[in-house]
N, C-alpha and C positions, 0 to 999 in steps of 0.2 A: 626804433627800428622794430619791424614785426618779426615774429618767430619764423624760422625756416620750416619747410615741410618735414625735413628729417628730424629737426628738434621737436616738432609737434608729434611726430610718430613715436619718437623715443619717450617723450613725456607720457603719451597715452599708454604705451606698452608697459612702462614701469608702473604707472598708476593702476592699471588693470591687474597686473601681476601681484602687486602689493595688496590690492583690494581682495584678490582671490585668497591670498594667504591669511589676511585678517578675517575674512568670512569663514574660512576653515576653523580658525581658532575660536571664533564666536560660536560656531556650530558645536564644537567639542565642549566648550566650557559654559556657554550661556544657555543653549537650548535644553540641556538636561534638567535645568531648574524648572522647566515648564512642561515636562513630559506628560503629566496627568492632564493638565489643562489643554495641551495640544490634542491629546487623544480624545478628549471630550468636546473638542472644537468650540472652545469658548472664545467669543469675538474679542473681548477685552485683551486676552492673551495675544491674539494675532495682531492687534493694534499696537500693543507694547513692543512685541518683537519687531514689527515693521518700523516703529519709531526708533528703536535702538540701532537697527541696521542703517536707517536713513541718517541719523545723527553721526554715526561712525563714518559713513561714506562722505558726508559733507565736510567733516573735519579732515579726513584724508585728502579729499580733493583740494580743499583750501590750502593745506600744508604743501602739497605737491606744486600747486600753482604758484605759491609764493616762492618756493625753492627754485623753480625753473625761471621765474621772472628775475629773481636776484642773480641767478647764474647767467642769464642772458645779459643783464645789466653790467655785470662784472666783465663779461667777455667783450661787450661793446665798448666799455671804458678802456680796456686794454688795447683794443684796436685803434682807438682815437689817439692814445698817447703815443 
């Protein structure tokens, strides 16, 4: 069974909200490590920072997708019984 529009909206809102909180934490704790390199506009630093944010986003997206899929599966199984 496919996901309802409301479930998709809830999943998206939660994922984006958590992503925003994670990015704030990364900004506070990760970016200060690269202050000098950022101010000197070093390309490798920009690539590293971009890769870190991308990997964190992929992990977050995967975890939320699996969580909501499992939740929908459990819900559908309860309806069938």
